N, C-alpha and C positions, 0 to 999 in steps of 0.2 A: 583599085579603091579611089573614091572620089576625093578631090580637094574640098575641104570644108571650111565654112566660116560660121561662127556663132554670133549673131547680131544681138548684142545685149544693150542695156540702157541704164542711165542713172535714175530713171523714174518714168512715170507715164508721160505721154504726149511729147516725147523728145523727137519723134519722127522715125522710129524703127521701121514702120511699114513703108514709108517713102523711100528710105534707104534700101530696104529689101527689094522693092520694085525696081529701083535703079540698078541694083546689083544684078538682078535677074535679066534686065534688058541688056546690060552691057556684057555680062558673062556669056550670053547666048551668041554674041558676035565672036567670041574667042574659043569657047568650048562647045563641042557638038551636042552634048546632052547636059542640061542644067535642071536641077530639081530643087524642091523646097519642102520644108517641114516645120510645123509649129508644135514642138514636143507636148506642150500642154497650154490650154487657152481657156480663160474664164468667160469669154463672150462667144456663145455658141448659137448656131442656127441648125435647122433640120434641112438636110439635103440628101435626096435619094435614100431615104430611110436611115441615114447616118446623122448623128449629132456631131457637128464639126465646128471648129473654131472659125470665126468670121474672117480672120486674116488668111487662113489656109484656103478658104473658099474664094476669097478675092484673088489670090495668086493662081488657083486652079482655073478660075473663069477667065482671068486676064491673059493667061499664057497657055490655055488649052491643055490643062493637065487633070481634067476631071476624073480620068481613070485611076489616078493615084490618090484620090481624096481621102480614102480611109487611112492610108499610110501617112499622108501629110498632116493629119490631126489625130495622132494615136490616143491622146488623153484629152477629152473635151469635158470641161468642168461645168456640168449642168447646175441648176439653181441650188439643189440640196446636196451637191457632191461633197462639200467640206463636212457638213453635218454627218452624212452617211459614213465618211471616212473616219471621223473622230469617234463615232459611236461603234465602230468595228464591223459595220455592215459590208465593207469592202476588203476584209482581211484576206480573203481567198484570191484577191486580184493583185498581182505584182505590177504596180504602175511603172517602176523602173524597167522591168522586162519589156513592157509594152513599148516604151520609148526606144530602148536599145534595139529591139527587134525591128521596129519600123525604120530606124535610121540605118541599120545594117542592110536591110533590103533595098533602101533607096541608094545607099553607097554603091551597091553592086550594079544598079541600073543607070546611075548618072556619073558624069565626069567632074561636076562641080555641084556642091550641095549647100544651099543657104538654109541655115537654121535660125529661126527668129524666136527670141525669148519673149517673156511677158513681164514688162515693168522692170523694176530694179532687181539687183542680184538676189535679194532674199525672197522675192515673190515665189510662191509655191512651197515654201518651207512647211506650211500647215499640212500638206499631204506628202511630205518627205521628198519633194522634188523641187528644190530651189533652182533658179536659173544657174547658179554657180555649180551646184551638184550635177545638174544635167550636162553642162559643158564638159565637166570632168568625165562623167560616165561615157559620153560618146567621143571623147578625145578630140574636141573641136577647138581650134584657135579662136580666141574671143576678141571682137572689136566692140567697144562700148560707145554707143551713141549718146551724145549729150547736147543739150541746148547751148546757145552761145553765152559767153560771159568769161570772166577770168577767175575771180575769187570763188564764186559759187560753183564753177565747173571743177576747179582743183579740189575743193572740199568734197563735192559729190562723187567725183571719180575715186578719190582716196577711200571714202566710206565704202564704196562698192568693191574696190580692189581688195580690201581686207577680207571680205567673204570669199571672193574668187581665189585668193591666195590660200586661205584656210582649207578650201576644198581641193587645192592643188590644180586648179584650172589655169590654162595658159593664156593670159591676156597680152595680146600683141600691140594694141594701140587703141586710140579713141578717134571717133568721127565727130567733129564739131558741126552741128547742124543749126539751121535757122539763124545764120550769121547776118548781121547788118553790113552791107558792102562798105560803108564808110569806116567801120571799126574793124574790119576783117584782118588787115595787115598787122595792126597793133595787137589784137587779140591772139593771133597765131604766134606772134613773137614771144609773148609772155607765157603762153601755154607750152610752147616748145622748150622754153627755159625751165619751166617747172617740172616737166615730165622726162626730160632727157636724162637726168641722173638715175632714174629708175628704169630706163630702157623701155618706156612706153611711147610709141610714136604718135604724132598728132597729124591727122589728115582732114581734109575739107569735106563737109557734107554740102547740103543745099543752102543758098542764101534764104533769108526769110521771104516768104511769098504769100500774099493774101489769097492767091488762088488756092493754095493748099490749106491755109489756115481757116478759111471761111466755109460755112456750111452750104449744102445744096438744098433745094426744095424737098427732095426725097428724104434727106436727113431730118429736116424739120418735121415732115410727116411722121417719120418713125419716132422722133423724140416725143411727140404728143400721142403716138399710137392712134392716129386718125388719118382718114383717107385724104389724098390730094385731089381736089376737084379742078375742073377747067381743063386746060391743054396739058395732058399728061406727058406729051413729048418734051415739055420744059422741066421735067423732074430733075434733070442733071444740071440745071442752071445754077451757077454759083451766086450766092447772096453776098454782096460786098458791104451792104449797110442795112441796119435795122432802125426804123423810125416809128415814132408814135403819131397816129393821126389825131392829135388832141386839139390843134388850133382850128381856125376856120378853114374851109375847103380851099380857098384861094391861097392862104399862107402855106398849107400843107403841100399843094401842088408847086408853088414857087420854090419850096425848100427841098424838093425831091433830089436825091443824090443818085449816083450810078448804081444800077442793079439793087434797088431797095426792096426789102420785105417790109411792108407797111402793116402795122398793127392797128386795126380799126374796131371800135366798139360797135356792136350789132345794131345799136339804136341810131348810128350816124348814117341815115339813109342817103343824105345829100352827098356825103363823101364817098360812100360805096358806089353810088351811081356815077359820080364824076370820075373816079379812078377807073371804073369799068369802061366808061365811054372813051377815056383817053388811051386805054390799052390798044385801041385800034390804030392809033397813030404811031408810026415807027420810032419817031424821036422820043416819045414817051414810053414805048415798050422797052427801050433800052434802060430806062430809069426804073420802071415798075417790074420787079421780078415776080411779085405776087402779094397776096394778102393773108393775114391771119385775122379772121373775124371773131372777136371775143365777146363773151358776156352771155347771160341767161336769157336776155330779151330776144324774141324772135325777130329776124329781119322781115320787113314788110314784103308782101307778096310781089308787088311791082318791082321793088329793089332787087329781090331775089331773082326774078326773071331776067332783069337787065344784067345782073351779075353772072348768071348761068350762060346767057346768050353771048357775052363778051369773050368767053374763053379764057379770061384771066385766071391763072392758077390761084387757088385759095384753100385754106384749111379752116374749118369751123370748129371752134373750141368753146367749151362752157365756162372756162375759168375767166377771171377778171383780167382786164388789160394789164394791171400791175403784176399779177401772177404769171401771165404769159411773158411779159418783158423780163422778169426775173429769171424764168426758166431759160429763155434764149440767151441772156447775158451770162449765165453760169455754165452754159453748154460748151463742150469742146467737140468739134466735128472730127469724126474718124473717117478715113477713106474706105469705101465699100466697092464691091464689084460693079455697082450701078453708076458710080461716079466717073463716067467715061471722059468728061472734060478734064478732070484732074489726072486720070491715068495717062491721057494723051499728053498733057503738059509735062508730067514727070519723064516720060520716055523721050519727048522732044528735047528736054533740057538735061537729060541724064549725063551726057559727056561733059558739059560745061558746069554742071552742078556738083559732080562728085568725081574724084580721081580714082577710077577703078584700077588702073595699072599700079598705082601706089599701094592700094589695099591688097590687090592680088599678090604683089611682091612680098608683103608681110606674112602671107600664108605659106 
């Protein structure tokens, strides 16, 4: 039977997927066969006629496990799944059995199995499959991923612990992620003091990294559900800054930051032409990641031709500049199988970013 770990979290966007990728990368150096499963997932994609969770697909693609994709995502929650479940349309389907049978089959196939939860401990309760209940069902030791901090971490972990303990799940420790290097030592000191009395171990995750936190051009394209034009090879480029092209062209150019996504109103022909022309110069290409051309007004024919000929990546949206900026500001980028630069970074920094041996010993 496989050694198992259930990667839980105190909430969304704590970095479970980053931790799972790092676990997979490091475990494969120690164990001959390492598998992955996302028991249930609310964000699904169509792959090979299967509706599968996007994190399961990410792991399958990144580590060459596509043959197991049906087992890796046994319960994929499509758009109307919750309504169908509550209205009794899925009464003849045992979701718990689907999860247990998939995990049992993967346990027989692998030596080490990573099980990634979805959000906080209570997510999935609406369909009778909370993360806490699933961890108990499949008898997997739990590690809870949390963002950095002291008071908020202690509060959030205890809130989740209550549910895991009620279900009888075995929580072994927490993985503190997105730490600020300057505060790491002090944060660890107080968290270990807080959790030692209840025998919950504290281990390190990754330090905060803008490479992981920031979106790619491909992500922005999916966010607006619009195509990326220009040099498609740049789709995995990470955007470190988002700026508004509201000032004069000269001031916008002078204020360019590293790897900037510039939001430009479609009527700003002179700025579109200037940015397109500068994209040919290597020093400016480092600063200009791409454009979002916004607004109902059509771009003039000559400006459009220059834009197309430059190869600069851009997305054309009909919303106003304010609406675009708000959407980008509110967005949280998730890692996908297309984000090769992020995947490479995680694997390159896995050993110094997370103590796998400490986590493995807790299992």
